[in-house]
C-alpha positions in Angstrom: 6.3 -6.9 25.8 9.7 -7.9 24.6 9.5 -10.8 22.0 12.1 -13.4 22.1 13.7 -13.7 18.7 15.7 -16.5 17.2 17.9 -15.0 14.5 20.4 -16.9 12.3 23.3 -14.4 12.4 24.5 -11.4 14.4 23.9 -9.3 11.2 20.2 -10.3 11.3 20.0 -9.3 15.0 21.5 -5.9 14.2 19.0 -5.5 11.3 16.0 -6.3 13.5 17.3 -3.9 16.1 17.5 -1.2 13.4 13.9 -1.9 12.4 12.7 -1.8 16.0 14.5 1.6 16.5 13.0 3.0 13.3 9.6 1.8 14.2 9.7 3.4 17.7 11.2 6.7 16.5 9.7 7.2 13.1 6.5 5.3 13.1 5.0 5.3 16.6 4.8 9.2 16.9 3.1 9.5 13.5 0.8 6.6 13.2 -2.4 7.9 14.8 -2.3 11.3 13.2 -1.3 9.8 9.8 -4.3 7.5 9.9 -6.6 10.4 10.9 -5.3 12.7 8.1 -5.1 9.8 5.5 -1.7 11.2 4.4 0.5 8.7 2.7 3.9 8.7 4.6 6.1 8.6 1.5 9.0 10.1 3.4 8.9 7.2 5.9 9.3 4.7 3.0 12.3 6.6 1.8 13.8 6.5 5.3 13.4 2.8 5.7 14.5 2.3 2.1 17.8 4.2 2.8 18.2 2.0 5.8 18.2 -1.0 3.5 14.8 -2.4 4.5 13.0 -2.3 1.1 15.0 -5.1 -0.5 15.8 -7.4 2.3 15.1 -10.9 0.8 16.7 -10.2 -2.6 20.4 -10.7 -3.6 23.0 -8.2 -2.6 24.4 -8.1 -6.2 21.2 -6.3 -7.3 21.0 -3.9 -4.4 19.0 -6.2 -2.0 19.8 -7.2 1.6 20.6 -10.8 0.9 18.5 -11.9 4.0 16.5 -15.0 4.4 12.7 -14.7 4.6 12.8 -15.7 8.3 14.6 -12.4 9.0 12.7 -10.2 6.5 9.3 -11.3 7.9 10.3 -10.3 11.4 11.2 -6.9 10.2 7.7 -6.7 8.6 6.2 -7.7 12.0 8.2 -5.0 13.9 7.1 -2.2 11.5 3.5 -3.4 11.3 3.2 -3.4 15.1 3.8 0.3 15.2 2.0 1.3 11.9 0.4 -1.3 9.6 0.4 1.2 6.7 4.2 0.9 6.6 4.5 -2.8 7.4 1.9 -3.7 4.8 3.6 -1.3 2.4 6.9 -3.1 2.8 5.2 -6.4 2.1 3.4 -5.1 -1.0 6.7 -3.6 -2.3 8.5 -6.9 -1.8 5.6 -8.7 -3.6 5.9 -6.3 -6.6 9.6 -6.9 -6.9 9.2 -10.7 -6.8 8.4 -11.4 -10.5 11.5 -9.6 -11.8 13.8 -11.2 -9.1 12.5 -14.7 -9.6 11.3 -14.9 -13.3 13.1 -12.0 -15.0 16.1 -12.5 -17.4 19.5 -11.7 -16.1 19.4 -8.6 -18.3 16.1 -7.5 -16.7 17.4 -8.1 -13.2 20.5 -6.1 -13.8 18.6 -3.3 -15.4 15.6 -3.1 -13.1 16.3 -4.5 -9.7 18.9 -1.9 -8.4 16.3 0.8 -8.8 13.5 -1.2 -7.4 15.5 -2.3 -4.4 17.6 0.8 -3.8 15.2 2.5 -1.4 13.9 5.4 -3.5 11.3 3.5 -5.5 8.0 1.9 -4.3 6.1 -0.7 -6.1 2.5 -1.9 -6.5 1.1 -5.3 -7.5 -1.7 -5.2 -10.1 -3.6 -8.4 -10.3 -7.2 -7.9 -8.9 -10.0 -6.4 -11.0 -13.5 -5.3 -10.1 -15.0 -8.6 -11.3 -12.0 -10.9 -10.6 -10.8 -10.9 -7.1 -10.6 -14.4 -5.7 -11.1 -15.7 -9.3 -7.9 -13.9 -10.5 -7.7 -16.0 -13.7 -10.8 -14.3 -15.0 -9.1 -10.9 -15.4 -9.9 -9.0 -18.5 -7.2 -6.2 -18.7 -5.7 -6.8 -22.2 -2.2 -6.5 -23.5 -2.4 -6.7 -27.3 0.8 -7.5 -29.2 2.1 -4.8 -31.6 4.1 -5.7 -34.6 7.9 -5.0 -34.6 8.6 -1.5 -35.7 5.1 -0.3 -34.9 5.2 -0.5 -31.1 7.0 1.3 -28.4 10.4 -0.1 -29.4 11.9 -1.7 -32.5 11.1 -5.2 -31.2 7.4 -4.4 -31.0 5.6 -4.6 -27.7 2.1 -4.4 -26.3 -0.7 -1.9 -25.8 -2.5 -2.3 -22.5 -6.1 -1.5 -21.9 -8.1 -2.1 -18.8 -8.3 -1.3 -15.1 -7.1 -2.9 -11.9 -8.9 -2.6 -8.6 -8.0 -2.6 -4.9 -4.4 -1.7 -5.7 -2.3 -0.8 -2.6 0.0 2.2 -3.5 -2.3 3.0 -6.5 -1.4 6.5 -7.5 1.8 6.8 -5.4 3.8 3.8 -6.6 6.9 4.3 -8.9 6.3 1.1 -10.8 3.5 -1.4 -11.3 3.8 -5.1 -11.6 0.9 -5.8 -14.0 -0.9 -9.0 -15.0 -2.8 -8.7 -18.3 -4.4 -11.1 -20.8 -2.3 -11.7 -23.9 -4.3 -14.8 -25.0 -7.7 -14.8 -26.5 -10.7 -13.9 -24.3 -11.7 -16.9 -22.3 -8.2 -18.4 -22.4 -8.1 -18.6 -18.6 -5.0 -18.9 -16.6 -2.9 -19.9 -19.7 -3.5 -16.6 -21.5 -2.1 -14.2 -18.8 1.3 -12.5 -19.0 3.3 -10.4 -16.5 4.8 -6.9 -17.2 6.9 -4.3 -15.4 5.3 -0.8 -16.1 6.8 2.4 -14.7 4.3 4.9 -13.2 5.4 7.5 -15.7 4.0 5.5 -18.7 1.7 7.6 -20.8 -2.0 6.5 -20.3 -1.4 5.1 -16.8 -3.5 6.9 -14.1 -5.1 6.2 -10.7 -8.5 7.1 -9.5 -8.9 8.9 -6.1 -8.2 6.4 -3.2 -11.0 4.3 -1.8 -12.6 5.5 1.5 -11.9 2.6 3.9 -12.7 1.6 7.5 -9.0 1.4 8.3 -5.5 1.8 6.7 -6.5 5.3 5.7 -2.9 6.4 5.2 -2.3 3.5 2.7 -3.9 4.5 -0.6 -6.0 1.8 -2.3 -7.2 2.8 -5.7 -8.3 1.7 -9.2 -5.4 1.9 -11.6 -6.3 2.5 -15.2 -4.3 1.6 -18.3 -5.6 3.6 -21.3 -3.7 2.4 -24.3 -0.4 2.2 -22.4 2.6 1.3 -24.5 4.7 -1.5 -23.0 8.0 -2.6 -24.6 8.5 -6.2 -25.4 11.4 -6.2 -23.0 9.1 -5.3 -20.1 7.4 -8.6 -20.2 8.5 -10.8 -17.3 8.7 -14.5 -18.1 7.3 -16.2 -21.1 4.1 -15.0 -22.7 1.1 -16.7 -21.3 3.0 -17.8 -18.2 2.0 -14.9 -16.0 -0.5 -16.7 -13.9 2.2 -19.0 -12.6 4.3 -15.9 -11.7 1.3 -14.4 -9.9 0.6 -17.5 -7.8 4.3 -17.9 -6.9 4.5 -14.3 -5.8 1.3 -14.7 -3.7 2.7 -17.7 -1.8 5.5 -15.5 -0.6 3.3 -12.4 -0.2 0.9 -14.3 2.1 3.8 -14.7 4.6 4.2 -10.9 4.6 0.5 -10.5 5.5 0.9 -13.1 8.2 3.9 -11.3 9.7 2.0 -8.0 9.6 -1.0 -9.6 11.3 1.2 -10.8 14.1 2.6 -7.3 14.5 -0.9 -5.9 14.9 -1.9 -8.6 17.3 1.2 -8.2 19.4 0.6 -4.4 19.6 -3.0 -5.1 20.8 -1.9 -7.6 23.3 0.8 -5.3 24.8 -1.9 -2.5 25.1 -4.3 -4.9 26.8 -1.7 -6.2 29.3 -0.5 -2.7 30.2 -4.1 -1.6 30.8 -4.9 -4.7 32.9 -1.9 -3.9 35.1 -2.9 -0.3 35.7 -6.7 -0.2 35.7 -8.0 -0.9 39.2 -11.5 -2.0 40.1 -12.8 -3.3 43.4 -9.5 -2.4 45.0 -7.1 -4.3 42.7 -5.8 -4.4 39.1 -8.3 -5.9 36.7 -5.6 -8.3 35.4 -5.9 -10.2 38.7 -9.5 -11.2 37.9 -9.6 -14.6 36.3 -12.0 -13.4 33.6 -9.4 -10.9 32.4 -6.2 -12.9 33.1 -7.6 -16.0 31.2 -8.5 -13.7 28.2 -4.9 -12.3 28.2 -3.5 -15.8 28.4 -5.5 -16.9 25.4 -4.5 -13.8 23.4 -0.8 -14.4 24.2 -0.9 -18.0 23.2 -2.6 -17.3 19.9 0.0 -14.6 19.0 2.9 -16.8 19.9 1.4 -19.7 17.8 0.8 -17.4 14.8 4.4 -16.2 14.9 5.8 -19.7 15.0 3.6 -20.7 12.1 4.8 -18.0 9.8 8.4 -18.5 10.8 8.1 -22.3 10.1 6.8 -21.5 6.7 9.6 -19.0 6.1 12.2 -21.6 7.0 10.7 -24.0 4.5 11.0 -21.3 1.9 14.5 -20.5 2.8 15.5 -24.2 2.6 14.0 -24.4 -1.0 11.3 -26.7 0.1 7.5 -26.5 -0.8 5.9 -24.0 1.4 2.7 -22.8 -0.3 0.2 -24.7 1.8 2.1 -23.7 5.0 2.0 -20.1 3.8 -1.8 -20.4 3.4 -2.0 -21.8 6.9 0.1 -19.0 8.3 -1.9 -16.3 6.5 -5.2 -17.9 7.7 -4.3 -18.4 11.3 -2.3 -15.2 11.8 -5.0 -12.9 10.4 -7.8 -14.7 12.2 -5.7 -14.4 15.3 -5.2 -10.6 14.7 -9.0 -10.2 14.4 -9.7 -12.1 17.6 -6.9 -10.5 19.7 -7.7 -6.9 18.6 -11.4 -7.5 19.4 -10.5 -8.9 22.8 -8.1 -6.0 23.5 -11.0 -3.5 22.9 -13.0 -5.6 25.4 -10.2 -5.5 28.0 -9.9 -1.8 27.7 -13.7 -1.4 28.0 -15.0 2.1 27.1 -11.5 3.4 26.6 -10.9 0.8 24.0 -13.8 2.0 21.9 -12.5 5.6 21.7 -10.0 6.9 19.2 -7.9 8.2 22.2 -6.2 4.8 22.3 -5.0 2.7 19.3 -7.0 -0.4 20.2 -10.0 0.5 17.9 -7.6 1.4 15.0 -5.8 -2.0 15.4 -9.2 -3.8 15.3 -10.2 -2.0 12.1 -6.9 -2.7 10.5 -6.9 -6.4 11.4 -10.1 -6.9 9.4 -8.6 -6.1 6.1 -5.8 -8.7 6.6 -8.4 -11.4 6.5 -9.2 -10.2 3.0 -6.1 -9.1 1.1 -3.9 -11.4 -1.0 -6.5 -14.1 -0.9 -9.4 -14.1 1.4 -9.2 -16.5 4.3 -11.9 -18.6 2.6 -9.5 -19.0 -0.3 -6.7 -20.0 2.1 -9.0 -22.8 3.5 -9.7 -23.9 -0.1 -5.9 -24.1 -0.8 -5.3 -26.1 2.4 -8.2 -28.4 1.8 -7.2 -29.2 -1.8 -3.7 -30.0 -0.7 -5.0 -32.3 2.0 -7.1 -34.2 -0.5 -4.3 -34.3 -3.0 -2.0 -35.9 -0.4 -4.6 -38.4 0.5 
């Protein structure tokens, strides 16, 4: 169904219409087969990149779109509703660009951001490890300092050794935003630094993609750093301050996941409503039976509430106000909503919903991962609960 949008400018309305048109023409015809074949749609990312959608929330002077998060997130929702691989990919790319845009020096921004935001490059965010997912501060990938004159440039630099797990775009990204330990082992959050590493760096390689229950066209892989030389100028922010960068990036990234979840949930709701209109039993459309109509009413209410929650958090961010806890709420509620709504959509469709002939089962499988990525929903509850106690 048509979603009523409140957009701040005519330019934003045109941008969202462009996203909707691209989603319908470029994503919808390819999503089902793309997921069946597990073929990463790199050409689609180039298409949306050339349309200006890969750098929306970043400044125009660096090649970005100069749009508020309120607008950017609605673009994510539109794309995710047709193909989550692309909507999630946009969110991950935006997350990977965040450290340079927000914590880089002016020289780093001027040098790196135009290429990162220009539409041809795609990024990946390397924080999680096999033993440190929710406990990200326990990461062990190490970046050892090299003396000036002995490293990859005259100013010295670092040698990186370790592996990152569950990396979206692992093996297909053009650059990796890496978090590695520069402090002593056991130094915790205070010993982590952030780096910008091009995919072409010698010693950087990805394992074959994981076999997943959904999002098959979006590669998730272990990325290995085997004595990778990183120049001193590739460190983003002060040494040992990388965990602060990572958490700030995740606050914004969680809003991207929330928007993507709403896109998935809206797609499932639309499918269920259309089926309830057309499917007839006992001489009338099944949507006229209270058991189905009440189910649809609950689904629609949950989707609308999830959308308003992520938009409210985005407006706080755009106004420069604290938004981290509201982002955790949005991620928690929107992804739980997506799981409920897609499950209920399969129920409304009955046997047809359980087959791969219709996208309901794919949407249900895709919704599950959104409760896990960029901080499990248990972690979101922990963040929210701590903030409530701190306020008290």
